[in-house]
ChimeraX commands (.cxc) that place a marker at each C-alpha (Angstrom):
marker #1 position -16.93,-3.87,6.47 radius 0.5
marker #1 position -13.42,-4.31,7.87 radius 0.5
marker #1 position -11.47,-2.90,10.78 radius 0.5
marker #1 position -7.85,-2.14,9.97 radius 0.5
marker #1 position -5.58,-1.79,12.97 radius 0.5
marker #1 position -2.39,-0.03,11.96 radius 0.5
marker #1 position 0.33,-0.16,14.61 radius 0.5
marker #1 position 2.70,2.56,13.47 radius 0.5
marker #1 position 6.02,2.31,15.29 radius 0.5
marker #1 position 7.60,5.16,13.31 radius 0.5
marker #1 position 5.48,8.14,14.31 radius 0.5
marker #1 position 7.19,10.33,11.72 radius 0.5
marker #1 position 5.08,8.54,9.06 radius 0.5
marker #1 position 1.74,9.44,10.67 radius 0.5
marker #1 position 0.99,12.39,8.37 radius 0.5
marker #1 position 1.77,10.26,5.31 radius 0.5
marker #1 position -0.48,7.44,6.49 radius 0.5
marker #1 position -3.34,9.84,7.20 radius 0.5
marker #1 position -2.89,11.51,3.80 radius 0.5
marker #1 position -3.13,8.13,2.07 radius 0.5
marker #1 position -6.31,7.28,4.02 radius 0.5
marker #1 position -7.94,10.56,2.96 radius 0.5
marker #1 position -6.77,9.98,-0.62 radius 0.5
marker #1 position -8.54,6.59,-0.48 radius 0.5
marker #1 position -11.72,8.29,0.76 radius 0.5
marker #1 position -11.41,6.79,4.25 radius 0.5
marker #1 position -12.19,9.26,7.03 radius 0.5
marker #1 position -13.64,7.00,9.76 radius 0.5
marker #1 position -10.34,6.84,11.65 radius 0.5
marker #1 position -9.33,6.92,15.31 radius 0.5
marker #1 position -5.74,7.41,16.48 radius 0.5
marker #1 position -4.37,6.36,19.86 radius 0.5
marker #1 position -0.98,6.95,21.48 radius 0.5
marker #1 position 0.34,3.51,22.40 radius 0.5
marker #1 position 3.42,1.68,23.61 radius 0.5
marker #1 position 4.66,-1.85,22.93 radius 0.5
marker #1 position 5.59,-4.27,25.70 radius 0.5
marker #1 position 9.25,-4.07,24.62 radius 0.5
marker #1 position 9.27,-0.29,24.96 radius 0.5
marker #1 position 7.42,-0.30,28.28 radius 0.5
marker #1 position 9.92,-2.76,29.72 radius 0.5
marker #1 position 12.91,-0.86,28.36 radius 0.5
marker #1 position 11.79,2.54,29.63 radius 0.5
marker #1 position 9.81,1.77,32.79 radius 0.5
marker #1 position 11.14,-1.42,34.37 radius 0.5
marker #1 position 14.67,-0.92,35.75 radius 0.5
marker #1 position 15.77,-4.53,35.32 radius 0.5
marker #1 position 15.18,-4.22,31.55 radius 0.5
marker #1 position 16.81,-0.79,31.16 radius 0.5
marker #1 position 19.58,-2.33,29.07 radius 0.5
marker #1 position 17.06,-2.87,26.27 radius 0.5
marker #1 position 17.15,0.89,25.59 radius 0.5
marker #1 position 20.55,0.51,23.99 radius 0.5
marker #1 position 19.27,-2.19,21.63 radius 0.5
marker #1 position 16.38,0.00,20.45 radius 0.5
marker #1 position 18.66,2.31,18.50 radius 0.5
marker #1 position 17.23,5.62,19.70 radius 0.5
marker #1 position 13.62,4.81,18.79 radius 0.5
marker #1 position 11.01,6.73,20.73 radius 0.5
marker #1 position 9.17,4.66,23.32 radius 0.5
marker #1 position 5.77,5.42,21.78 radius 0.5
marker #1 position 3.82,4.49,18.69 radius 0.5
marker #1 position 0.47,5.30,17.14 radius 0.5
marker #1 position -2.32,2.79,16.77 radius 0.5
marker #1 position -4.78,3.77,14.06 radius 0.5
marker #1 position -8.23,2.19,13.86 radius 0.5
marker #1 position -9.72,2.42,10.38 radius 0.5
marker #1 position -13.17,1.33,9.21 radius 0.5
marker #1 position -12.93,0.36,5.55 radius 0.5
marker #1 position -15.32,-1.19,3.04 radius 0.5
marker #1 position -12.66,-3.16,1.17 radius 0.5
marker #1 position -10.86,-6.24,2.53 radius 0.5
marker #1 position -7.66,-5.28,0.71 radius 0.5
marker #1 position -7.53,-1.68,2.01 radius 0.5
marker #1 position -4.41,-2.52,4.03 radius 0.5
marker #1 position -2.60,-3.75,0.92 radius 0.5
marker #1 position -3.63,-0.57,-0.92 radius 0.5
marker #1 position -2.26,1.57,1.92 radius 0.5
marker #1 position 1.07,-0.27,1.72 radius 0.5
marker #1 position 1.18,0.16,-2.08 radius 0.5
marker #1 position 0.41,3.89,-1.99 radius 0.5
marker #1 position 2.98,4.56,0.73 radius 0.5
marker #1 position 5.65,2.61,-1.17 radius 0.5
marker #1 position 4.98,5.05,-4.02 radius 0.5
marker #1 position 6.28,7.89,-1.81 radius 0.5
marker #1 position 9.23,5.92,-0.44 radius 0.5
marker #1 position 7.72,4.56,2.79 radius 0.5
marker #1 position 7.83,0.79,3.27 radius 0.5
marker #1 position 5.45,-0.20,6.06 radius 0.5
marker #1 position 6.58,-3.80,5.68 radius 0.5
marker #1 position 10.17,-2.96,6.63 radius 0.5
marker #1 position 11.00,-4.53,10.00 radius 0.5
marker #1 position 9.87,-2.41,12.94 radius 0.5
marker #1 position 7.98,0.24,10.93 radius 0.5
marker #1 position 4.37,-0.89,11.20 radius 0.5
marker #1 position 1.87,-3.73,11.26 radius 0.5
marker #1 position -1.57,-3.81,9.72 radius 0.5
marker #1 position -4.19,-6.21,11.00 radius 0.5
marker #1 position -7.49,-6.66,9.12 radius 0.5
marker #1 position -10.56,-7.91,10.99 radius 0.5
marker #1 position -14.00,-8.63,9.48 radius 0.5
marker #1 position -16.70,-6.58,11.23 radius 0.5
marker #1 position -20.21,-7.94,11.68 radius 0.5
marker #1 position -21.86,-4.61,12.42 radius 0.5
marker #1 position -21.10,-0.99,13.24 radius 0.5
marker #1 position -23.49,1.13,15.29 radius 0.5
marker #1 position -23.50,4.92,15.35 radius 0.5
marker #1 position -22.08,7.37,12.86 radius 0.5
marker #1 position -18.69,9.07,12.73 radius 0.5
marker #1 position -18.36,12.86,12.80 radius 0.5
marker #1 position -18.16,14.63,9.44 radius 0.5
marker #1 position -14.64,15.24,8.18 radius 0.5
marker #1 position -14.12,18.07,5.72 radius 0.5
marker #1 position -11.27,16.92,3.46 radius 0.5
marker #1 position -11.49,20.06,1.31 radius 0.5
marker #1 position -9.63,22.26,3.80 radius 0.5
marker link #1:1,2 radius 0.2
marker link #1:2,3 radius 0.2
marker link #1:3,4 radius 0.2
marker link #1:4,5 radius 0.2
marker link #1:5,6 radius 0.2
marker link #1:6,7 radius 0.2
marker link #1:7,8 radius 0.2
marker link #1:8,9 radius 0.2
marker link #1:9,10 radius 0.2
marker link #1:10,11 radius 0.2
marker link #1:11,12 radius 0.2
marker link #1:12,13 radius 0.2
marker link #1:13,14 radius 0.2
marker link #1:14,15 radius 0.2
marker link #1:15,16 radius 0.2
marker link #1:16,17 radius 0.2
marker link #1:17,18 radius 0.2
marker link #1:18,19 radius 0.2
marker link #1:19,20 radius 0.2
marker link #1:20,21 radius 0.2
marker link #1:21,22 radius 0.2
marker link #1:22,23 radius 0.2
marker link #1:23,24 radius 0.2
marker link #1:24,25 radius 0.2
marker link #1:25,26 radius 0.2
marker link #1:26,27 radius 0.2
marker link #1:27,28 radius 0.2
marker link #1:28,29 radius 0.2
marker link #1:29,30 radius 0.2
marker link #1:30,31 radius 0.2
marker link #1:31,32 radius 0.2
marker link #1:32,33 radius 0.2
marker link #1:33,34 radius 0.2
marker link #1:34,35 radius 0.2
marker link #1:35,36 radius 0.2
marker link #1:36,37 radius 0.2
marker link #1:37,38 radius 0.2
marker link #1:38,39 radius 0.2
marker link #1:39,40 radius 0.2
marker link #1:40,41 radius 0.2
marker link #1:41,42 radius 0.2
marker link #1:42,43 radius 0.2
marker link #1:43,44 radius 0.2
marker link #1:44,45 radius 0.2
marker link #1:45,46 radius 0.2
marker link #1:46,47 radius 0.2
marker link #1:47,48 radius 0.2
marker link #1:48,49 radius 0.2
marker link #1:49,50 radius 0.2
marker link #1:50,51 radius 0.2
marker link #1:51,52 radius 0.2
marker link #1:52,53 radius 0.2
marker link #1:53,54 radius 0.2
marker link #1:54,55 radius 0.2
marker link #1:55,56 radius 0.2
marker link #1:56,57 radius 0.2
marker link #1:57,58 radius 0.2
marker link #1:58,59 radius 0.2
marker link #1:59,60 radius 0.2
marker link #1:60,61 radius 0.2
marker link #1:61,62 radius 0.2
marker link #1:62,63 radius 0.2
marker link #1:63,64 radius 0.2
marker link #1:64,65 radius 0.2
marker link #1:65,66 radius 0.2
marker link #1:66,67 radius 0.2
marker link #1:67,68 radius 0.2
marker link #1:68,69 radius 0.2
marker link #1:69,70 radius 0.2
marker link #1:70,71 radius 0.2
marker link #1:71,72 radius 0.2
marker link #1:72,73 radius 0.2
marker link #1:73,74 radius 0.2
marker link #1:74,75 radius 0.2
marker link #1:75,76 radius 0.2
marker link #1:76,77 radius 0.2
marker link #1:77,78 radius 0.2
marker link #1:78,79 radius 0.2
marker link #1:79,80 radius 0.2
marker link #1:80,81 radius 0.2
marker link #1:81,82 radius 0.2
marker link #1:82,83 radius 0.2
marker link #1:83,84 radius 0.2
marker link #1:84,85 radius 0.2
marker link #1:85,86 radius 0.2
marker link #1:86,87 radius 0.2
marker link #1:87,88 radius 0.2
marker link #1:88,89 radius 0.2
marker link #1:89,90 radius 0.2
marker link #1:90,91 radius 0.2
marker link #1:91,92 radius 0.2
marker link #1:92,93 radius 0.2
marker link #1:93,94 radius 0.2
marker link #1:94,95 radius 0.2
marker link #1:95,96 radius 0.2
marker link #1:96,97 radius 0.2
marker link #1:97,98 radius 0.2
marker link #1:98,99 radius 0.2
marker link #1:99,100 radius 0.2
marker link #1:100,101 radius 0.2
marker link #1:101,102 radius 0.2
marker link #1:102,103 radius 0.2
marker link #1:103,104 radius 0.2
marker link #1:104,105 radius 0.2
marker link #1:105,106 radius 0.2
marker link #1:106,107 radius 0.2
marker link #1:107,108 radius 0.2
marker link #1:108,109 radius 0.2
marker link #1:109,110 radius 0.2
marker link #1:110,111 radius 0.2
marker link #1:111,112 radius 0.2
marker link #1:112,113 radius 0.2
marker link #1:113,114 radius 0.2
marker link #1:114,115 radius 0.2
marker link #1:115,116 radius 0.2
view
């Protein structure tokens, strides 16, 4: 089993990412509202306020998505499927996907009805 950590800097792609996960049969997903160090400095530390102008109007927040997947290459599959609908997660500043091997998982996730 693998843990995918998707750091999605462009929140407008969240629905597309979640749709791809469901399409892949992956429903054991947790989503957190997060903020990068760069954004925190630019928006909360006065001495770094000038960074806001370099950020090009990006929102100061991102989504971090934790995904439990059976396949090691699930991250590559997510990238491939999203490219098929015109979203390139590998474009600079859009997202990062980190894959970590998991030794064990305890507990069970809630049921997700994908037939809604």
